[in-house]
KEMARMAR-741872 format. One record per residue (C-alpha): residue number from 0; chain; x, y, z. Coordinates in nm, 3 decimals, padded with zeros to 5 digits. Example, Ala and Ser with C-alpha at 12.3 -4.5 7.8 and 13.67 -1.06 7.14 Angstrom:
2
+-----+--------+---------+---------+---------+
: num : cadena :      c1 :      c2 :      c3 :
+-----+--------+---------+---------+---------+
:   0 :      A :  01.230 : -00.450 :  00.780 :
:   1 :      A :  01.367 : -00.106 :  00.714 :
+-----+--------+---------+---------+---------+
//
This chain:
388
+-----+--------+---------+---------+---------+
: num : cadena :      c1 :      c2 :      c3 :
+-----+--------+---------+---------+---------+
:   0 :      A :  06.378 :  06.883 :  04.222 :
:   1 :      A :  06.319 :  07.221 :  04.039 :
:   2 :      A :  05.981 :  07.133 :  03.897 :
:   3 :      A :  05.835 :  07.058 :  04.304 :
:   4 :      A :  06.035 :  07.394 :  04.391 :
:   5 :      A :  05.863 :  07.592 :  04.111 :
:   6 :      A :  05.534 :  07.411 :  04.197 :
:   7 :      A :  05.565 :  07.489 :  04.600 :
:   8 :      A :  05.605 :  07.834 :  04.523 :
:   9 :      A :  05.313 :  07.919 :  04.276 :
:  10 :      A :  05.111 :  07.795 :  04.604 :
:  11 :      A :  05.194 :  08.009 :  04.857 :
:  12 :      A :  05.214 :  08.257 :  04.604 :
:  13 :      A :  04.791 :  08.220 :  04.523 :
:  14 :      A :  04.772 :  08.118 :  04.890 :
:  15 :      A :  04.890 :  08.438 :  05.035 :
:  16 :      A :  04.688 :  08.638 :  04.749 :
:  17 :      A :  04.389 :  08.480 :  04.869 :
:  18 :      A :  04.452 :  08.588 :  05.236 :
:  19 :      A :  04.485 :  08.937 :  05.141 :
:  20 :      A :  04.179 :  08.950 :  04.910 :
:  21 :      A :  03.982 :  08.779 :  05.227 :
:  22 :      A :  04.141 :  09.043 :  05.480 :
:  23 :      A :  04.002 :  09.331 :  05.272 :
:  24 :      A :  03.648 :  09.247 :  05.216 :
:  25 :      A :  03.602 :  09.128 :  05.540 :
:  26 :      A :  03.376 :  09.300 :  05.739 :
:  27 :      A :  03.618 :  09.545 :  06.023 :
:  28 :      A :  03.477 :  09.465 :  06.392 :
:  29 :      A :  03.382 :  09.718 :  06.630 :
:  30 :      A :  03.340 :  09.956 :  06.387 :
:  31 :      A :  03.113 :  10.060 :  06.060 :
:  32 :      A :  03.075 :  09.934 :  05.730 :
:  33 :      A :  03.321 :  10.296 :  05.678 :
:  34 :      A :  03.622 :  10.281 :  05.948 :
:  35 :      A :  03.394 :  10.479 :  06.205 :
:  36 :      A :  03.358 :  10.338 :  06.515 :
:  37 :      A :  03.005 :  10.388 :  06.604 :
:  38 :      A :  03.105 :  10.585 :  06.924 :
:  39 :      A :  03.237 :  10.903 :  06.762 :
:  40 :      A :  02.920 :  10.931 :  06.548 :
:  41 :      A :  02.721 :  11.159 :  06.744 :
:  42 :      A :  02.531 :  11.531 :  06.719 :
:  43 :      A :  02.715 :  11.801 :  06.548 :
:  44 :      A :  02.649 :  12.126 :  06.664 :
:  45 :      A :  02.665 :  12.492 :  06.386 :
:  46 :      A :  02.723 :  12.794 :  06.446 :
:  47 :      A :  02.323 :  12.816 :  06.463 :
:  48 :      A :  02.214 :  12.588 :  06.708 :
:  49 :      A :  02.162 :  12.351 :  06.501 :
:  50 :      A :  02.225 :  11.961 :  06.560 :
:  51 :      A :  02.281 :  11.613 :  06.338 :
:  52 :      A :  02.105 :  11.353 :  06.445 :
:  53 :      A :  02.278 :  11.058 :  06.581 :
:  54 :      A :  02.304 :  10.839 :  06.271 :
:  55 :      A :  02.179 :  10.547 :  06.384 :
:  56 :      A :  01.824 :  10.532 :  06.601 :
:  57 :      A :  01.761 :  10.927 :  06.607 :
:  58 :      A :  01.514 :  11.128 :  06.369 :
:  59 :      A :  01.658 :  11.244 :  06.022 :
:  60 :      A :  01.816 :  11.556 :  05.972 :
:  61 :      A :  01.588 :  11.859 :  05.994 :
:  62 :      A :  01.270 :  11.672 :  06.098 :
:  63 :      A :  00.974 :  11.827 :  06.196 :
:  64 :      A :  00.840 :  11.506 :  06.359 :
:  65 :      A :  00.851 :  11.667 :  06.729 :
:  66 :      A :  00.613 :  11.986 :  06.585 :
:  67 :      A :  00.393 :  11.752 :  06.436 :
:  68 :      A :  00.300 :  11.562 :  06.650 :
:  69 :      A :  00.238 :  11.862 :  06.955 :
:  70 :      A :  00.034 :  12.055 :  06.696 :
:  71 :      A : -00.180 :  11.708 :  06.517 :
:  72 :      A : -00.428 :  11.637 :  06.822 :
:  73 :      A : -00.537 :  11.937 :  06.829 :
:  74 :      A : -00.612 :  12.030 :  06.454 :
:  75 :      A : -00.982 :  11.892 :  06.382 :
:  76 :      A : -01.181 :  11.785 :  06.042 :
:  77 :      A : -01.525 :  12.023 :  05.988 :
:  78 :      A : -01.748 :  11.837 :  05.847 :
:  79 :      A : -02.125 :  12.060 :  05.725 :
:  80 :      A : -02.412 :  12.025 :  05.555 :
:  81 :      A : -02.667 :  12.224 :  05.454 :
:  82 :      A : -03.034 :  12.225 :  05.282 :
:  83 :      A : -03.035 :  12.348 :  04.934 :
:  84 :      A : -03.171 :  12.661 :  04.878 :
:  85 :      A : -03.144 :  12.774 :  04.555 :
:  86 :      A : -03.008 :  12.640 :  04.125 :
:  87 :      A : -02.655 :  12.658 :  04.128 :
:  88 :      A : -02.427 :  12.982 :  04.077 :
:  89 :      A : -02.309 :  13.074 :  03.701 :
:  90 :      A : -01.995 :  13.195 :  03.793 :
:  91 :      A : -01.915 :  12.927 :  04.088 :
:  92 :      A : -01.713 :  12.675 :  03.800 :
:  93 :      A : -01.500 :  13.000 :  03.669 :
:  94 :      A : -01.106 :  12.944 :  03.839 :
:  95 :      A : -01.058 :  13.314 :  03.873 :
:  96 :      A : -01.478 :  13.301 :  04.103 :
:  97 :      A : -01.237 :  13.029 :  04.261 :
:  98 :      A : -00.946 :  13.176 :  04.355 :
:  99 :      A : -01.014 :  13.247 :  04.689 :
: 100 :      A : -01.146 :  12.941 :  04.944 :
: 101 :      A : -01.488 :  12.930 :  05.037 :
: 102 :      A : -01.644 :  12.682 :  04.763 :
: 103 :      A : -01.952 :  12.462 :  04.829 :
: 104 :      A : -02.063 :  12.136 :  04.698 :
: 105 :      A : -02.306 :  12.064 :  04.383 :
: 106 :      A : -02.662 :  12.231 :  04.406 :
: 107 :      A : -02.932 :  11.964 :  04.307 :
: 108 :      A : -03.120 :  11.740 :  04.500 :
: 109 :      A : -02.923 :  11.673 :  04.815 :
: 110 :      A : -02.827 :  11.807 :  05.082 :
: 111 :      A : -02.498 :  12.103 :  05.055 :
: 112 :      A : -02.176 :  11.944 :  05.216 :
: 113 :      A : -01.879 :  12.108 :  05.245 :
: 114 :      A : -01.548 :  11.994 :  05.447 :
: 115 :      A : -01.296 :  12.252 :  05.654 :
: 116 :      A : -01.013 :  12.226 :  05.894 :
: 117 :      A : -01.035 :  12.356 :  06.249 :
: 118 :      A : -00.802 :  12.405 :  06.563 :
: 119 :      A : -00.903 :  12.300 :  06.966 :
: 120 :      A : -00.829 :  12.615 :  07.153 :
: 121 :      A : -00.919 :  12.512 :  07.530 :
: 122 :      A : -00.999 :  12.171 :  07.703 :
: 123 :      A : -01.385 :  12.364 :  07.751 :
: 124 :      A : -01.383 :  12.258 :  07.377 :
: 125 :      A : -01.389 :  12.534 :  07.165 :
: 126 :      A : -01.243 :  12.528 :  06.828 :
: 127 :      A : -01.158 :  12.829 :  06.605 :
: 128 :      A : -01.173 :  12.805 :  06.226 :
: 129 :      A : -01.258 :  12.978 :  05.921 :
: 130 :      A : -01.631 :  13.188 :  05.920 :
: 131 :      A : -01.716 :  13.072 :  05.523 :
: 132 :      A : -01.652 :  12.702 :  05.662 :
: 133 :      A : -01.920 :  12.679 :  05.875 :
: 134 :      A : -02.168 :  12.982 :  05.818 :
: 135 :      A : -02.521 :  12.939 :  05.681 :
: 136 :      A : -02.461 :  12.559 :  05.767 :
: 137 :      A : -02.700 :  12.381 :  05.898 :
: 138 :      A : -02.557 :  12.069 :  06.082 :
: 139 :      A : -02.177 :  12.118 :  06.151 :
: 140 :      A : -01.968 :  11.708 :  06.286 :
: 141 :      A : -01.588 :  11.778 :  06.402 :
: 142 :      A : -01.390 :  11.432 :  06.372 :
: 143 :      A : -01.063 :  11.443 :  06.571 :
: 144 :      A : -00.712 :  11.253 :  06.528 :
: 145 :      A : -00.775 :  11.037 :  06.727 :
: 146 :      A : -01.176 :  10.942 :  06.529 :
: 147 :      A : -01.288 :  11.051 :  06.790 :
: 148 :      A : -01.685 :  11.270 :  06.659 :
: 149 :      A : -01.953 :  11.518 :  06.794 :
: 150 :      A : -02.158 :  11.750 :  06.682 :
: 151 :      A : -02.098 :  12.077 :  06.722 :
: 152 :      A : -02.250 :  12.427 :  06.784 :
: 153 :      A : -02.128 :  12.756 :  06.616 :
: 154 :      A : -02.022 :  13.058 :  06.954 :
: 155 :      A : -02.045 :  13.331 :  06.722 :
: 156 :      A : -01.888 :  13.431 :  06.375 :
: 157 :      A : -01.700 :  13.750 :  06.259 :
: 158 :      A : -01.722 :  13.769 :  05.869 :
: 159 :      A : -01.485 :  14.094 :  05.860 :
: 160 :      A : -01.230 :  13.913 :  06.007 :
: 161 :      A : -01.360 :  13.547 :  05.869 :
: 162 :      A : -01.313 :  13.398 :  06.224 :
: 163 :      A : -01.596 :  13.149 :  06.372 :
: 164 :      A : -01.559 :  12.977 :  06.695 :
: 165 :      A : -01.749 :  12.654 :  06.722 :
: 166 :      A : -01.792 :  12.429 :  07.043 :
: 167 :      A : -01.778 :  12.016 :  07.116 :
: 168 :      A : -01.897 :  11.867 :  07.438 :
: 169 :      A : -01.576 :  11.567 :  07.446 :
: 170 :      A : -01.393 :  11.538 :  07.727 :
: 171 :      A : -00.964 :  11.501 :  07.772 :
: 172 :      A : -00.986 :  11.751 :  07.459 :
: 173 :      A : -00.595 :  11.788 :  07.254 :
: 174 :      A : -00.535 :  12.195 :  07.280 :
: 175 :      A : -00.263 :  12.344 :  07.041 :
: 176 :      A : -00.013 :  12.601 :  07.182 :
: 177 :      A : -00.038 :  12.942 :  07.107 :
: 178 :      A :  00.241 :  13.103 :  07.004 :
: 179 :      A :  00.358 :  13.476 :  06.947 :
: 180 :      A :  00.304 :  13.524 :  06.564 :
: 181 :      A :  00.460 :  13.908 :  06.686 :
: 182 :      A :  00.794 :  13.788 :  06.661 :
: 183 :      A :  00.788 :  13.574 :  06.329 :
: 184 :      A :  00.989 :  13.626 :  06.080 :
: 185 :      A :  01.005 :  13.640 :  05.637 :
: 186 :      A :  01.206 :  13.276 :  05.647 :
: 187 :      A :  01.087 :  13.078 :  05.934 :
: 188 :      A :  00.959 :  12.703 :  05.886 :
: 189 :      A :  00.616 :  12.673 :  05.896 :
: 190 :      A :  00.389 :  12.349 :  05.876 :
: 191 :      A :  00.049 :  12.398 :  05.763 :
: 192 :      A : -00.217 :  12.115 :  05.916 :
: 193 :      A : -00.535 :  12.064 :  05.771 :
: 194 :      A : -00.783 :  11.794 :  05.567 :
: 195 :      A : -00.688 :  11.884 :  05.198 :
: 196 :      A : -00.970 :  11.795 :  04.980 :
: 197 :      A : -01.092 :  11.547 :  05.270 :
: 198 :      A : -00.770 :  11.298 :  05.193 :
: 199 :      A : -00.761 :  11.311 :  05.594 :
: 200 :      A : -00.562 :  11.516 :  05.790 :
: 201 :      A : -00.227 :  11.632 :  05.600 :
: 202 :      A :  00.109 :  11.842 :  05.693 :
: 203 :      A :  00.304 :  12.033 :  05.484 :
: 204 :      A :  00.593 :  12.245 :  05.509 :
: 205 :      A :  00.765 :  12.557 :  05.366 :
: 206 :      A :  00.812 :  12.926 :  05.483 :
: 207 :      A :  00.718 :  13.248 :  05.606 :
: 208 :      A :  00.702 :  13.476 :  05.275 :
: 209 :      A :  00.570 :  13.794 :  05.361 :
: 210 :      A :  00.397 :  13.977 :  05.655 :
: 211 :      A :  00.142 :  14.197 :  05.752 :
: 212 :      A : -00.019 :  14.129 :  05.401 :
: 213 :      A : -00.337 :  14.315 :  05.344 :
: 214 :      A : -00.527 :  14.538 :  05.069 :
: 215 :      A : -00.580 :  14.169 :  04.877 :
: 216 :      A : -00.996 :  14.261 :  04.917 :
: 217 :      A : -01.072 :  13.884 :  05.139 :
: 218 :      A : -01.175 :  14.071 :  05.468 :
: 219 :      A : -01.199 :  14.379 :  05.593 :
: 220 :      A : -00.954 :  14.354 :  05.875 :
: 221 :      A : -00.652 :  14.199 :  05.658 :
: 222 :      A : -00.309 :  14.146 :  05.822 :
: 223 :      A : -00.235 :  13.868 :  05.639 :
: 224 :      A :  00.063 :  13.565 :  05.678 :
: 225 :      A :  00.161 :  13.475 :  05.390 :
: 226 :      A :  00.346 :  13.138 :  05.350 :
: 227 :      A :  00.478 :  12.890 :  05.049 :
: 228 :      A :  00.371 :  12.581 :  05.246 :
: 229 :      A :  00.126 :  12.387 :  05.048 :
: 230 :      A : -00.282 :  12.516 :  05.118 :
: 231 :      A : -00.538 :  12.345 :  04.929 :
: 232 :      A : -00.927 :  12.355 :  04.954 :
: 233 :      A : -01.016 :  12.207 :  05.339 :
: 234 :      A : -00.685 :  12.287 :  05.477 :
: 235 :      A : -00.929 :  12.627 :  05.557 :
: 236 :      A : -00.952 :  12.626 :  05.925 :
: 237 :      A : -00.672 :  12.496 :  05.992 :
: 238 :      A : -00.349 :  12.518 :  06.167 :
: 239 :      A : -00.008 :  12.766 :  06.070 :
: 240 :      A :  00.264 :  12.641 :  06.314 :
: 241 :      A :  00.633 :  12.740 :  06.368 :
: 242 :      A :  00.895 :  12.471 :  06.363 :
: 243 :      A :  00.809 :  12.396 :  06.737 :
: 244 :      A :  00.426 :  12.328 :  06.747 :
: 245 :      A :  00.302 :  12.647 :  06.778 :
: 246 :      A :  00.009 :  12.826 :  06.637 :
: 247 :      A :  00.087 :  13.116 :  06.448 :
: 248 :      A : -00.244 :  13.121 :  06.234 :
: 249 :      A : -00.535 :  12.987 :  06.110 :
: 250 :      A : -00.520 :  12.949 :  05.753 :
: 251 :      A : -00.818 :  13.102 :  05.557 :
: 252 :      A : -00.679 :  13.149 :  05.183 :
: 253 :      A : -00.512 :  13.058 :  04.872 :
: 254 :      A : -00.407 :  13.282 :  04.535 :
: 255 :      A : -00.443 :  13.071 :  04.253 :
: 256 :      A : -00.590 :  13.058 :  03.907 :
: 257 :      A : -00.657 :  12.643 :  03.893 :
: 258 :      A : -00.793 :  12.565 :  04.261 :
: 259 :      A : -00.517 :  12.414 :  04.335 :
: 260 :      A : -00.226 :  12.518 :  04.549 :
: 261 :      A :  00.006 :  12.796 :  04.378 :
: 262 :      A :  00.264 :  12.869 :  04.740 :
: 263 :      A :  00.084 :  13.188 :  04.773 :
: 264 :      A : -00.083 :  13.084 :  05.131 :
: 265 :      A : -00.285 :  13.353 :  05.369 :
: 266 :      A : -00.320 :  13.280 :  05.722 :
: 267 :      A : -00.538 :  13.479 :  05.956 :
: 268 :      A : -00.262 :  13.582 :  06.295 :
: 269 :      A : -00.270 :  13.389 :  06.632 :
: 270 :      A : -00.284 :  13.756 :  06.794 :
: 271 :      A : -00.613 :  13.834 :  06.558 :
: 272 :      A : -00.777 :  13.532 :  06.625 :
: 273 :      A : -00.686 :  13.520 :  07.018 :
: 274 :      A : -00.842 :  13.843 :  07.032 :
: 275 :      A : -01.161 :  13.811 :  06.845 :
: 276 :      A : -01.216 :  13.447 :  06.982 :
: 277 :      A : -01.212 :  13.592 :  07.333 :
: 278 :      A : -01.480 :  13.859 :  07.236 :
: 279 :      A : -01.693 :  13.591 :  07.082 :
: 280 :      A : -01.706 :  13.397 :  07.377 :
: 281 :      A : -01.791 :  13.644 :  07.635 :
: 282 :      A : -02.010 :  13.828 :  07.395 :
: 283 :      A : -02.096 :  13.563 :  07.110 :
: 284 :      A : -01.989 :  13.878 :  06.892 :
: 285 :      A : -01.708 :  14.111 :  06.835 :
: 286 :      A : -01.757 :  14.499 :  06.932 :
: 287 :      A : -01.577 :  14.762 :  06.718 :
: 288 :      A : -01.478 :  15.112 :  06.703 :
: 289 :      A : -01.623 :  15.316 :  06.407 :
: 290 :      A : -01.605 :  15.698 :  06.328 :
: 291 :      A : -01.814 :  15.758 :  06.000 :
: 292 :      A : -01.516 :  15.809 :  05.700 :
: 293 :      A : -01.404 :  15.720 :  05.435 :
: 294 :      A : -01.022 :  15.694 :  05.332 :
: 295 :      A : -00.791 :  15.656 :  05.031 :
: 296 :      A : -00.433 :  15.594 :  05.035 :
: 297 :      A : -00.192 :  15.840 :  04.999 :
: 298 :      A : -00.042 :  15.822 :  04.638 :
: 299 :      A :  00.308 :  16.048 :  04.553 :
: 300 :      A :  00.037 :  16.268 :  04.317 :
: 301 :      A : -00.166 :  16.319 :  04.627 :
: 302 :      A :  00.097 :  16.413 :  04.817 :
: 303 :      A :  00.246 :  16.673 :  04.551 :
: 304 :      A : -00.108 :  16.791 :  04.549 :
: 305 :      A : -00.130 :  16.912 :  04.867 :
: 306 :      A :  00.206 :  16.982 :  04.906 :
: 307 :      A :  00.293 :  16.690 :  05.219 :
: 308 :      A :  00.698 :  16.606 :  05.254 :
: 309 :      A :  00.505 :  16.262 :  05.405 :
: 310 :      A :  00.341 :  15.995 :  05.251 :
: 311 :      A :  00.177 :  15.848 :  05.543 :
: 312 :      A : -00.112 :  15.926 :  05.668 :
: 313 :      A : -00.519 :  15.920 :  05.504 :
: 314 :      A : -00.735 :  16.122 :  05.358 :
: 315 :      A : -01.026 :  16.140 :  05.457 :
: 316 :      A : -01.285 :  16.191 :  05.143 :
: 317 :      A : -01.585 :  16.142 :  05.323 :
: 318 :      A : -01.797 :  16.175 :  05.631 :
: 319 :      A : -02.115 :  16.013 :  05.724 :
: 320 :      A : -02.353 :  16.256 :  05.798 :
: 321 :      A : -02.412 :  16.310 :  06.179 :
: 322 :      A : -02.189 :  16.033 :  06.242 :
: 323 :      A : -01.909 :  16.048 :  06.501 :
: 324 :      A : -01.642 :  16.189 :  06.277 :
: 325 :      A : -01.875 :  16.449 :  06.162 :
: 326 :      A : -01.973 :  16.534 :  06.505 :
: 327 :      A : -01.645 :  16.608 :  06.615 :
: 328 :      A : -01.582 :  16.861 :  06.333 :
: 329 :      A : -01.354 :  16.643 :  06.131 :
: 330 :      A : -01.394 :  16.702 :  05.754 :
: 331 :      A : -01.326 :  16.627 :  05.398 :
: 332 :      A : -00.970 :  16.690 :  05.266 :
: 333 :      A : -00.829 :  16.650 :  05.605 :
: 334 :      A : -00.530 :  16.445 :  05.672 :
: 335 :      A : -00.566 :  16.191 :  05.961 :
: 336 :      A : -00.211 :  16.207 :  06.117 :
: 337 :      A : -00.268 :  15.978 :  06.491 :
: 338 :      A : -00.511 :  15.837 :  06.662 :
: 339 :      A : -00.467 :  15.832 :  07.045 :
: 340 :      A : -00.101 :  15.896 :  06.973 :
: 341 :      A : -00.020 :  15.631 :  06.747 :
: 342 :      A :  00.118 :  15.693 :  06.401 :
: 343 :      A : -00.135 :  15.623 :  06.081 :
: 344 :      A :  00.107 :  15.460 :  05.816 :
: 345 :      A : -00.200 :  15.373 :  05.580 :
: 346 :      A : -00.585 :  15.368 :  05.534 :
: 347 :      A : -00.522 :  14.981 :  05.680 :
: 348 :      A : -00.369 :  15.051 :  05.930 :
: 349 :      A : -00.630 :  15.359 :  06.025 :
: 350 :      A : -00.877 :  15.068 :  06.007 :
: 351 :      A : -00.746 :  14.851 :  06.294 :
: 352 :      A : -00.645 :  15.126 :  06.515 :
: 353 :      A : -00.996 :  15.302 :  06.517 :
: 354 :      A : -01.136 :  14.962 :  06.497 :
: 355 :      A : -00.960 :  14.851 :  06.880 :
: 356 :      A : -01.077 :  15.191 :  07.085 :
: 357 :      A : -01.432 :  15.136 :  07.275 :
: 358 :      A : -01.752 :  15.211 :  07.147 :
: 359 :      A : -01.900 :  15.506 :  07.354 :
: 360 :      A : -01.518 :  15.628 :  07.440 :
: 361 :      A : -01.356 :  16.004 :  07.385 :
: 362 :      A : -01.003 :  15.927 :  07.172 :
: 363 :      A : -00.775 :  16.243 :  07.056 :
: 364 :      A : -00.671 :  16.210 :  06.651 :
: 365 :      A : -00.456 :  16.437 :  06.471 :
: 366 :      A : -00.537 :  16.528 :  06.125 :
: 367 :      A : -00.350 :  16.780 :  05.871 :
: 368 :      A : -00.576 :  17.049 :  05.750 :
: 369 :      A : -00.441 :  17.293 :  05.541 :
: 370 :      A : -00.097 :  17.258 :  05.637 :
: 371 :      A : -00.165 :  17.274 :  05.999 :
: 372 :      A : -00.222 :  16.975 :  06.251 :
: 373 :      A : -00.548 :  16.990 :  06.466 :
: 374 :      A : -00.650 :  16.777 :  06.748 :
: 375 :      A : -01.004 :  16.637 :  06.762 :
: 376 :      A : -01.179 :  16.472 :  07.009 :
: 377 :      A : -01.392 :  16.220 :  06.884 :
: 378 :      A : -01.660 :  16.026 :  07.026 :
: 379 :      A : -01.596 :  15.667 :  06.929 :
: 380 :      A : -01.928 :  15.478 :  06.801 :
: 381 :      A : -02.025 :  15.113 :  06.739 :
: 382 :      A : -01.934 :  14.974 :  06.384 :
: 383 :      A : -02.217 :  14.849 :  06.224 :
: 384 :      A : -02.242 :  14.523 :  06.162 :
: 385 :      A : -02.125 :  14.414 :  05.836 :
: 386 :      A : -02.354 :  14.346 :  05.543 :
: 387 :      A : -02.289 :  14.090 :  05.213 :
+-----+--------+---------+---------+---------+
//
C-alpha cells in the first residue's frame, strides 16, 4: 500500500513540473514576445521633437528615406565625351593634382569620356551642374533616375563659380525643391546624392562641417558648404540636400590626397547657384561688377604698421590704370572699409560685394587713408571674362 502511495506522489510531482515548464515557455496571447501589448508600442516624442517610429511596419528610427525619395528623382547622371586633342598631361596621375574634381578619361585613339551628376531645377528641363563636368564636351547625355535618357545642350557656364546650366527636352520631369542655405547650421544632417565612380545613383549621409569656406583656391568666388558626407569622383554636380529633401548646394569638390573621399567635401550654396542659374538662363552668362584693384588681407602685423585698431577691411595693394577705381580716386595703400554701406570683412567679402554691383552704376565706397575715412563715388565697370 505504501509503495502505491509513493508512486502516486511521484506521478503528481512530475505532472506539476511539466505543467509549470509548459506555462513558462508557451507564447503569451494578446501581446508581443516580451510581454508588452502591441497597443503600447507607439511613437515616443522627445524634447527636440524627434520621434521613434512604431515597432511594427514603420520606418527605422532616424531614417531619411523620405528626404532621399523626395530628391533622388531630380538628380541625374551626366555622361560627356569629346574628341582627344593632345597627349595625357604628365601630372594627371599625380594624386595631389587630382585632389579636386576635374579628372578626365585617358587619352588615346578613342574619344575621351567623363561622368558627373546634375540636378533638375525646372519643369522646362534646366539642369544645374558643375562647369568642369561639361566644359569642352562635344556630346552630353543625361540619364534620369527613372531610366530615361536625353541629349543635353549647354545653356551657359560660369567658370568663376564652377557652375553650368544645361537643358534637356523631356516632358514630365521631376524637379527638386530649393532649400535655404542661409538658415543651415554646422551640425545639421545632410545627404549627398550623385553617381560616384559611375556605379549608379548613390546617397550618403553626413553633417554640415563648416560654412562659408573660402581661400581654397578652387574658384574665384568661394562660399562653400563643407560636409563630411562621402563625396567621390562622379558626385560632382550632384545634390546636397537637407533632412527634408530640399536642395542646399551643388556638390563641387573634395579634398583628398588619394582621389577618394576623406570626409572633406565642398558644395556651392543653393543661393549662389540660383542667382547664377537665373543670370545664365536670362542672358547666357553672368555679369558682375568690377573696379580694377588688387587687394591684400589685413594681418596683425600690417594692422600694427598702419596703426589700425581693427583687422577688418581689405588693403588696396594695386590699382589698374584708368580703371574704375583709379578714375574714382582710389589709391594704393587705401584700406577699403565699406561698399554701399556694407562692411568689408576681408578680401573675399570685398570681391563678393563688388561683384554684386551693377556695371555702369555708381557705388559709394569708404576707404581709410592716412588715419582718415574718405567716401569715394566709383562708377562700376564690368568684370572681364575669366581667363584660364
